[in-house]
N, C-alpha and C positions, 0 to 999 in steps of 0.2 A: 245408548252407545253414541248417538250423534252428539248429545250434550257433552259427553266426555271428550269427544274429538274437538268440539268447539272450544272447550275449556283449555285443552292442550295447545291448540293453535293460538289462543289468546295469550297464554303464558309464554309461548315461544316468541310471539310478537313483542311482548313487554321486555323479555330478556334481550332480544336483538336491539331494541331501542336503548336499553340500559347499557349494553356493551358499547354502542356508538356514542351516546350522548352523555353518559355519566359514569365513566370508569371509576373503579375503586382505587384508593391509595395502595401502592405496592403491586398493583396488577400490571400486566404487560402493556397496558395502554396508558394514556395520560391520566394523571391524578386529578386534574381539573381543567376545564376548558373555559377560558375567559373570552367571551365574544362580544362584549359591549363595545361599540365603536367609540374611538377617541377623536378629539377634534383635529389632531394632526398625527400623521403616521403612515405606515406602509402595511400592505397586506402581503401574505405569503404566496409564493409561486410553487413551492415544493421542489426547488432546484438550487444547487449551490455549485460553485467552481472550486476545483482542486487544481492548483498549479504549483510547479516545483522546479528547482534547479535551473535558474536562469543563467548564471555564470556570465554576466555581461563583461565584455572586454573592450575598453576604450582605445586600446592600441591595435585592434584588428584593422587590417587594410585589405580592401577589395583587390582581387587578382594578385594577392601575395602567395607565397609558397606554403603548402601544407606540410612540408618536411619538418621534422622535429627541431632542427636548428633554427627554423624560421618561425614556427608556431603561428602562422598567419599574421605575422608582424612585419615581414620584409620579404625581399626576393620577388620572384615572378612565378605565378602558378594559378591553380584553379579556384582559389577562395572566392566564393560568390558574394554578391552584394548583401544577401541575407544570411550568409553562413556557409561553411564548408561541410556539407552533410556527410556523415559517416566517417569524419576525421576526428582527431582529438583536439582540434581547435575550439576555443570558447566562442560565445555568441557575440556577434557585432552589435553595437548599440542600435543599428538599423533594425535588427530582428526584434529587439526589445520594444522599440517604438511601434513597429508594425503589429506586434502581438497585442499591445494595449489599444491600438487603433481598432483592431478587429474586435476585441472585447467590448469596446465602447459602442461599436456599430451593431454588434450582434447579441450581446449578453446584458448590457446595462438595462436595468429595469425589469429583467426577467429572472434574476437570481436573488436568493435571500441572504447569502453570506459567502465569504471567500476563505478557503483554507490554503495557506501559503507555507509550504514545508521546507523552506530554507535553501541554502547554497546560492546566495545572491551576490557573490563576488567571484572574480576570475580565479583560475588555478594559478599556482606558482610554477608555470611550465616553461619559462624563458629566462635563462641565466642573465641575458643582457638587459632584461627589464624585470628585475625582481619585484615581488609584491611588497607593499608597505602597509602598515596599520592604517595610515590615512587613506590609502586606496580602498581598503576593505570598507571603511566607514563611508566614504563617498559613494561607492557603488551600491551599498545598502540604502543610503539616502536617496539615490537615484530611483531605486525601486519604489520607495515610499512616495516620491514625487509622482511617479507614473500612476500609482494607485490613487493618489489624490486627484490627479487630472481626470480620471475616469469616474471615481466614486465619491469625490469630495463634494460637500454641500456648496451651493452657490452663494449662500449668505451666512457668514459666521461672525458678523461684526459685533453683535451683542451676546455672542455665545462665549462664556468664559470657561466652559468645560472642554479640555483638549480631547477627551475621549468621545466627543459628540460631533466630530467634524466630518463624518462620513454618512452616506445614505444607507449603507449596510455595514454590518460588522466585518472586519478583516482580521484574521487570526494568524500571526506569523510564528515561526520558531527558528532556532539556530540550525545552520548546516555546518558540517565539519570544515568547510572552507570559509566560513564567516568569522574567522579568528586567526591569529598568528601565535605560534606556528599552527599550521592546519592540523586538525585532529586533537589538539591539546587544549583542554578546558579545565582549569583548576577549580577547586572548591571556592564558592563565593562567600561574600561579595568579592568580585575581582574586576579587573579593567574592562572586561567585555560585558558583564552584567550591568555595570554602570553606563557603559557606552550605549548599549541597546535600550536601556531604560529611557534614554533621551531620544534615540532614533525612533523608537516605537511608542513614544509617549501618547500618541493618539489611539493606540490599540490596546494598551494595558489598563484595565480598570484601576481607578484610584485606590480602591481598598486592597489591591493585591500588589501594589508597587513595592512594598517592603519585601514580600515573598519573592518577587521577581529579582530584586536586587540580590537577594540571598542565594538564589540558585537558578534563575532563568526560567521558572515555571509559573504558569498562571492559567486561568480559564475565563471564558467569555460566555455569557448567556445570550446566544444568538437568537433564541426565542425566549424572552424573559419568562421565568417560572415554568418553562417546559423543556428546553433543550440547551445544554451547555457543550461547548467545544473546549476540551482540556488540552492545552499546549504543553507537551512534555519536552524537557530538555534531554534528548537521548544521548547527548555527549557524555553524560554521567553513566550511561549504560554501555557505551561504545567500547568494544574490545580493543580498538586502536588508540584509545586515549590513555597514554601511559602515566598521566598525572593523577589518576584515580584508580581505585581498586575494588570495583564491583559494588554490590548492594548487601553484603552480609554484615560487615563491620559497622557498628553504630557510629563510628567516627567518620565514615565515608559519606560524601554528598549523595551518592547513589542510594544509600540506605535512607537518608533523610527524604530524598525525592520520592521514593516508593511509599514511605509512610505518609508524606503529604498527599500523595495520590489516593491512598487508602482513606484518609480523612475526608478528602473532597468528594470521593465517590459515595461514602456513607452519608455525607451532608446532602448530596443530591438525592440519594435514595430516600432520606427522611423527608425531603420536600416533595417527593413524588415526581422528580424530574428524570430525564434521560441524558446520556452523555455520549459524545463522539470523542475518541482519543486520536491525537495527531502527534507526529514527530518527524524528524528527518531520517535517521537511520532506522530501518525496520528490524524487527526481531527475527532475522533470518537464522535458521538453525536446521542442520541436517545431522545425519548420524555421526559424522566426523568433523564438521566445521560449524562455525557460528560467527555472527557479527556483533552480538552483545555478550558481555560477560555472563557466564552461565548462572551466577547467583542472581543477576538482574532478570534473566529470562525466567528462572524458576518463580520468582516473586510475581513477575508480570503475568505468567500463565495462571498462577494461583489467583491473582486479582481478577483476571478475566473470567475465571470459573466462578468465583464467589460473587461477583457483581454482574453476572450474565443477565440478570433481570432488568438492568438499567442501561447497559452499554449497547449502543446502536451499531457501532463498528469502529474500526481503527484505520487510519490513513497515513501513508508514509511516502517518501521520495528516495533520493540518494542513489539508488541502484541503477537508474536510467532505463531499466528494462520493464516492460509492461507485464505484470504477473500478479499472482496472489499467493499467500501462504497460509497454511493451517497450523494452529497451535493445538497439539494433542495433549489433553490434560492427563493422559496416562503417563506422560513423560515427567509429570511433577513427582518429585521424590517423596517418599513417605515422611522423611524428616521435615521437609518443607511444609507438608500438610499439617504437621503438628507444631509448627512455629520454631523449628530448629534448622540450622544451615551450616554447611561447611564450605570452605573456599575452593578446595581442590577440584580441578577439571582437566580432562585430557584432550578436549577439542582444540583445533587450531583455527585461526582466523581465515575466513573465506575471502577476505579482501586483501589487496596488495597496496600497502601504504595507505590504507583506509579507503581505497577506491575499488569499484567493481569494474574490472576490465572485461572485454568481450569474451576472452577465453575463460576467465574465472566464472563469468555468467553462464557460459556453455556447460561447464562442469556442474555448476549449481543447478541448472535446469534439469540436467540428467539425474542428479541426485534427488530432486523433487519427484521426477517421474518414477524413479525406482522406489521411493518411499510410498508414493501414492498407489503403486501397484500392490502394496500390501494392505490397503484399506479393506475393511469388511465389505463384502459384496452380496447383494440380494441374489437369490437363486435366478439363474437364467438371464434373460435380457430385460427384466423389469428394472426401471429406474428406482431410486430410493423414494422419490415422491410417489410413484405408482404403488410401490410396496407399502408405504405408510398410509396411503389414502384409501385402502381397500374397503374400509368400513364406511366410507363416505360416498363411494362411487360404485354403482352396480357393475359398470364395465371393468373397473379395476378388480372388483371381486371375481368376476368371470376370468380375467387374465390370471388372477392369483390361483384359482382352482385349476386352470389348465397348466400353470407352471408347476404346481405341486404334483400333478399327475405325471408330468414330464420328468421331474426330478426323481419321483418314486420308481419310474420305469428304469432309471439309470442306477437303481440300487440304493437310493437315499433312504435311511432308516428313521428319519425324524418322525415323531409321533404327532401327526396332525398339524394343521396350519397355525393354530394358536401357539403351540410350542416352538415351531420354526420361527414365527414372527417375533416371539418374545426373545428368542436366542439372538436374532439379528439386532433387535432394539438394544439388548444388553451390550452388544459390541459397539454401538455408536452413541451410547448415552441416552437411550430413549428415543421415542418417535421423532423428536426435534433435533437429534444429533448433538446433544449437549455435552458430549465428550470433547468437542472441538470448539475453537473460535477461528475467525478469519481475519487476516490483515490484507488490505488493499494497497498495492504499490503502483503508483502512477509513473509512467515514463516522463522524461524531462523536456524542458524548453530547449536547452543546449542541444545543438544538432549533432550529437555523437551518432545518432541515427537520423530521425526526422524530428523537428520541433513538435511538441504535443501539448494538449491540455485536456482536461476531463470535466464533464458536467454530470454530477450525480443528481438523481431524482429520488425524492423520498415522499412517504405517505403523509398527507396533511388532512386526513379525514377528521372532521370535527374542528379543524382550525381554519377552514376556508374563510370565515367571516372575521377572524381575529385581526385586529388592527394594532400594530406595534407602534407605540408612541415614539416620536422623534427624540423625545427626552428620556426614554427608558434607560435605566442604568445598565451597564454591561456586566455587572456582578452584584450579587446580594451579600457577598461575603463582607462582614464588618471587621474593622481594624482590631476590635478586642478579641476576635477569634484567632488572631495570628499570634499564638503563644509559642514559646520556645519548644523545640522538638522533644526535649526531655519530658516536658509536661504533657505534650500530646500523647507520647507513648505510655505514660503512667507506669513506667518500669524503674525500679531502683538500678543504680549503676552496676550493682553486683550481678544483675540478671543477664548482662551481656559481657562476654569476655573481651578483653582488648586483643587486637590482632597485630601480627607483623605486617609491614607494608609490602607493596607489590614486589619489591626487590627480593623478598624472602618467600613470596607466595608459592613458588614452584619447588622450593627446596624440601627435601625429605628431612627427617630428623632422627638421630639416634643418640642416646645419652646413656652411658653405663651399660651399653649393649642392648638397650631396650628401644624399640621403635615408638616414637611419640604418636599419640593418637591425635587426629585432626581436631582442631578446636571447634567447638560448637558455638554458634551465634543465635541468640533467641530474638524473636520478633512477634508482634501481635498478628494473629491470623484473622482476616476479616470474616464477618458473619456471612453465611450463605443465604440465598434467597429464602423467604418464608415458604414453608411447605405448601401453603395455599396459593402461592403466587404462580400464575401461568407463565409459560416461556416468555423470555424477553424479546425486544424488537429485532435482535439479530437472528432469532430462531423462528418466531412465528410472525407472519405478516400482520401489521397493526400500524396505528398512528406512529409516525416518525421512523418506521422501518425503511431501509434503502430498497427501492423498487428496481433500480437499474442505473446504468450510466451510459453516456455517449462519449466514445473516445474520438478525439479530433487529432489531425496531424496536418502539417503544412509540407507539401511536396516541393522541397527546395530545388530539386533538379528541374522540375517544370517551371517554378516561379523565377529562379535565377536566370533561366533561359540561356545558359552558356553551353550546355552539352546535351540538351534533351533530344536534339535531332541528329547528333553525331553518331558515327559508327562506334561500337565499343572498342576501347583500346586494350592493350595487353595487360590487364590488371589481374593479379593472382588473388582470386576471391578468398583463398584460405588465409591470406595475410590479415584479412579483416577480423579474424578470430584467433590471432596469435598473440599470446600474452606478452611475449618478449619484445614486441615491436610497437613503436609509436604508430598509430593509425593515420596514414596520409589520406585516406578516403578513397572512394570509388573512382575519383577523377585524377588520381595522382599522376603527375607527369604531363597532364594535358594543359592546353592554353585555350582560353575562350575564343569563340568565333567572332566576338565583338571587341572593338578597340575600347569602347566605353560600355559600362553596364546598360543592359537593355532588358530589365526584368519585366515579367508579367505582373498583373495585379496580385498582391499578396492576399492569401486567404487560408483559413483552416477548413478542412473538409472532413466529413465523417469517415473514419476508418471502419468502425463497427458500432452497433447499438445493441446492448445486451437485451433490450426489450423486444427486438424482432430478429435477433441473430440466430440463424438456424444451425450454425456450426457449434457454438457453445451451448445453445438450447437452455439458457438460464431462465427459469420462470420468474425469479426475483433474485435478490442478493442475500437471501438467508443462508445460514450455514448448511442446511440440507441441500440447497441447490449447488453450492460449491463442492460439497462432498460428492455429489453425483458427477460434477464436471471433473474433479480430481480423479475419481475412480475411472472415468473414461479416458483421461489422459494417461493414466498408468496401466490401462487395460491392454494386454498384448495378445489376446485370443483372436486370431485372424477370422474365424468363423463369426464370432460376435461382431467384429469390426465391419465385416461385409454386410451383416444384417442391419447394423446401425445405419450405415451409409444408404442402404436401400430404403429404410424408413425416412431418413432425413431429406433425401433428394428425389423421392418418387414424384413429388409435386412439380418438378421442373428444375432447371439449372439455376443455381443461386447466382445473383449478381456479384461480381468481384469489384473491389475498390481498385482503381488503376494506380499503380506505382510505376510510372513509366521509366524510372531509372532502374527498376528491378527486372521487369519482364521484357520490355521492348528491346533493351540492349542485348538480351540473350536469345532472342528468337532466331536470328539468322546465323550467328556464329557461336559455336560452342567448342571449347577445347576438348580433345579426346581425354577421357578419364580412364584410369586403370580399373578394371573390374574387380571390386573388392568383396563381391558377394561370396559368402562361404556357405557350405552345405548346412542346412538346418536353420538358417537365418531368414526371417521374413521381414519385409519392409512395410511400414505404414503407408497407406495411400495418402495422397495430398489433400484429401478431405477429412482425414482423421483429426480427432481432438488434439492429439499430440503434435501433429504437424502444424495445425492452426495455432496452438499455444506457442510454439517456437517462432513461427512467422510473426505473430503479433508481439512477442517479447521484444524483438528487434525492429518493431514498427515497420515491417514490410521491406526492410532494406537489404536483407539477405536473399540471394537468389534461391528460388525454390529447389533447383537441382542441388545446390550446395546443402540446403537444409536436409533434403532427402539423403544425400550422401553421408553427411556427418552426424545427423541425428535420427535418421529413419530406421536404423537397424533395430530389430526387436530386442536383441540381447546385447547390444553394444554398450559398453560402460564408458564412463568419462575418461578412463585411462586409454581405451581404444580410440576414442575421439582424438585425444592428444597425440597418440601414435600416428593416426591418420593425417593430422595436420603436419606433423614433422616430416612424414614420408612425402607428402605433396610438395613441401618446400624444398626437398632434396632433388625433386625431378627437374 
């Protein structure tokens, strides 16, 4: 017996060493680990920067007015030296400079690459100073200059490769304001693909320049032979881009982009690599609204499902609010799964002129909460992780047994724990939650709330000794693989029907008294993961999986030092979430206590860290962890909520990040509010996951009492929130 036990222990030891040191091709870990040191190069830190939506404005003037007619360009008002926080004004160049100075002082030499998700030009928000194409180009060139100052190599005299001028890879993408007219991006090659091919010549691999010129998409191997970041041009998916018509018709650039993405993901899978997807506009989608054309969302969700063995995660900007979203693969239509697609859809855009206002964001967050309330839920108070780990942890097994006993006492008729467990797994796509994927949306640098940036951490087990050569190519894609899209598809022209253009998209059709059937468009469905492949890095913790992120913000009220110590003025907080108004900001109508700017030292500080955050309680950034968080955000059972809070805060009071413009100004003076409580409605506590989600979405700039009033009701719909806003404005 002892010899058998010894043999089993030996086999287990060999298996563990094999999993860490020599993963198999197609497995959920790396296909190969190259650890031989090179003469010149850099080692990995397991961290990268995601930064988005700078919107630099060279016309910004300190102490100008934040009113709509002035837009921080003229007049006298509260616009601070580093920006007018919570207003609709764009970023002063001083904020841009201070942000990159902070990055150089605090992040340089500690991160492996940068993901930069667009909107690097100012908004066209001032009729007296209209935007021009030249301004857009210059403002994007300014951003490239700032990245060069921080991450550029000291000596490039003998280096003739323009893509080898930086110490780490920097991967950019278009935003909807990086072109004119904004939101409009035509099929390429076009004026903007050619312009950015030059502006980003240091970032785009030589082998992919032709593809970028064609459609603005490319990828970079940020860890050669291991990890690629795919820069998608989401303008071709964007519902507000009237120059294109989705991803169903073979003649549309969105169709070509999606198929290019399929080819690249398959190429990376065949090489045993993993991929991070990035873009500007995220694939936001609720029951009635969307930000992408539905045909593009359908293909994207299908691609995420079919390539879930290699996709690490996806990152976006644009919406300015800090949040995440789930793609539910059950929403993939049956026709889509079989390679057929129709154009018709009944959803409307959730964006106003392509932008996310605070009011539309409020409705959107409530829609997310209501959808997440419908997520499958394990019995009782067990988390999904506890529920799925019962076979690996004796304590969890004991909790499982007690939970089953409790449920049975309430009349539950399920037959045994295995049946109940299997039923729940079926609902979430197995023990790893493979029915869903997750998209991360980072808040912005532009201080519509507070300026932010985000540092992701990822698992580099087995890569600690890897040295990346300074001369390593950014892409292994060869020019001869860039074949025309018709050849890539391998389909005859007759296999895809021609479509009408967008102007006819919504029209019905009757001819000779008969209703025309919607046209079907065919496409290639990607292969699913091998049946022997374990869960991918977005589902099971492994090498290259995201382990967490640190969210930073710059408290401009404190830093600008104009109003931090003043008594609060008569600001109607509800106007900050009114869609019909230009946001003048929290300091509207005020004047600085200083004749000249007297700012404090600029710095970013930690708002929260998912790796030690008790409120979100994320063990990692896998889909299962986010499912658990989404379920808690959507959970409305008061008894369960009180139980959760008791567990989370029994160890002591959690430290709060100070937002002195939010809390301090409201401590002494509070306007009397009409009691809107109705019988049968319960409110979330300020420690609930939902309250925290809303507070962090707006980077701590909304007053907690306003959040509780407008978002805290258990049964309050987005329509009721809008009604509440209108009623408050009439008072």
